[in-house]
N, C-alpha and C positions, 0 to 999 in steps of 0.2 A: 828212085829210094835214099839216092844220095842225098840229096836235099835235104836238110834236119826239117821234120813235121812239126816241130814245134819252136820253143824259144831255146837257141844256142847262147850259151855259157861258155865264154871262152877265157883261160887265162893260164896260171899255173893251179896245181890240185889243191892246195890250200884253199886260194883265192875263190876257185868253182865250188868247192865244196860249201865253204862258209857262207856263200852268197844263196846257194841252196837251202841249207839250212836258215839262214834268214826268212827267205820265200813261205818256208813251212809251217815256220812260227806265225808269220803273217797271216798265212791265208788257213793254219787249221783242216787240213784234208782229211776227208775221211779212211783215206789209203794213202799209203806212198808205196810204189812198186817201179822195182828196179828188171832192166831186160838189159841182161848182158854181165860176163864174168866181171871184169874190168871195172866196170863201175858199180857192181854190185857189192866187191870188194873194197872198194875207195868208198861207197858209200857207208860202210857199216866202221871202217878203219877210222873215217872222220865223225862219228856219232850220229850218222844222218839217220831218225827213225824210220824202219822200214818195216813194211809189214809182208811184202812178197816179193821173193825175188826168181827170177826166171834165168836161168845159166845154161850152158852146155858144152863147159869144160874147153873150151876153144875162146881165142881172143884173136880177132882180126881174120878169124879164119882156121889156128893153126893149134893144133892140141897143146893144151897148156895142164901142167900138174893140177889135178882136181882141187877146187877151194875146199879147206876146211871150215865152212860154215857152217853156225849152232843156228838149229830152227825147231820150233815145236813140233813139226812134221816135213815131210819131205812125198814129194808126187814126183811120177812120171808119165813123161809121154815120149813118144816117137813122133818126129816130124823130120822129111827129109828135106834137104837144101832148098830154098826158093818154094815152098810151099808151103799151104796152111790145112791140116787134117781137121778132122772129124773130133778126134781124140783131142786135139790141142785145145780146141773150142771148148770142148767140156771139162778138160783138164782145169784151166784156167779160169774157169768159172767156178769152179770147187776150190780152188784157191785163192779166188779173191774174195769167198765166203767163211775161208777159217779163220778161228781165233788165233790170237797169238802170231811168232813168224813163220810163215811158210817158205819151202825153197821148192823149186819146180825145175826138176832135171831132166832134161831134154837130151834126148838120143837123135843127134840128127843137127840141126840148125836153129837156133832159136831168134834168129835176125829178123822175119815179119812179124814176129809173135806180139810187137809192140801196136801193132793194129787190132790184133784179136782183145789186147788187153786193154785200151782205149774204148772198143768196143762194148767191154764187157762190163768194166771198171764203176764204182757209182759215181756219178756228178760231183764235180771239185775234187777228185782223185787226181794224185799227183803221180803220171808216169816219166820216169827217166831213163834214156838211153845213151851210151856213148855215141859219139861224134869222131872218128878215129883221128888224130893229129890235130884236133879242134879245140873238144871240150866234151861238153855235156848237153844234150836236149832236153829240155824240159815241157812236158806237156799237162795242162791242166784239162781235166776231162771236163768238157762241155755239150751241149748238142750241136753245136756249130762246128767242133773240133769231128764230132760223132759222125757228122754229114760228110765230112772231107774225107775221114779213112774211110766212110763204105763208098765212097765216089771211088776211091785208089782202088779195094777190095773188086767193085763192078768192073773193073778196065782188066783186072788180071784173068789170065786165059782160064783158069777153073776155079773159080772161089769155090769152096767148100762150106760155107757158113751153114750153120742148122736154122 
């Protein structure tokens, strides 16, 4: 999972998020979803239109001061490190169906939740997560990328997809 699962956009924060904004404007995705605290905060700071953010109050697996991110609703889920719980699937599906901006606060770890998001998000949605010390990874949800994510899930020890 250390290799990017989508397109890696490298460069300075300004350059990276300007390229992301241009991509979103060109594609008009039905949903823009961020997985991770730093990427969520940076997307909002750079004016990226964002409907769902999934955070765990950690960056590079170290606790950080909780982000004060405004959202229309906040959902909570428990997801231990290195796992994908049934609750994660349920809450992410709910978050993706909400109107306005939804924050999902994870007790545990959100790293693997990008897999769940890609498998549950509407076609052509954009999923963004951080690639530590490199940039951001952008995934456009297509049937092909869903198949790839499902293959990754299939080789995990105990997938818990409903």
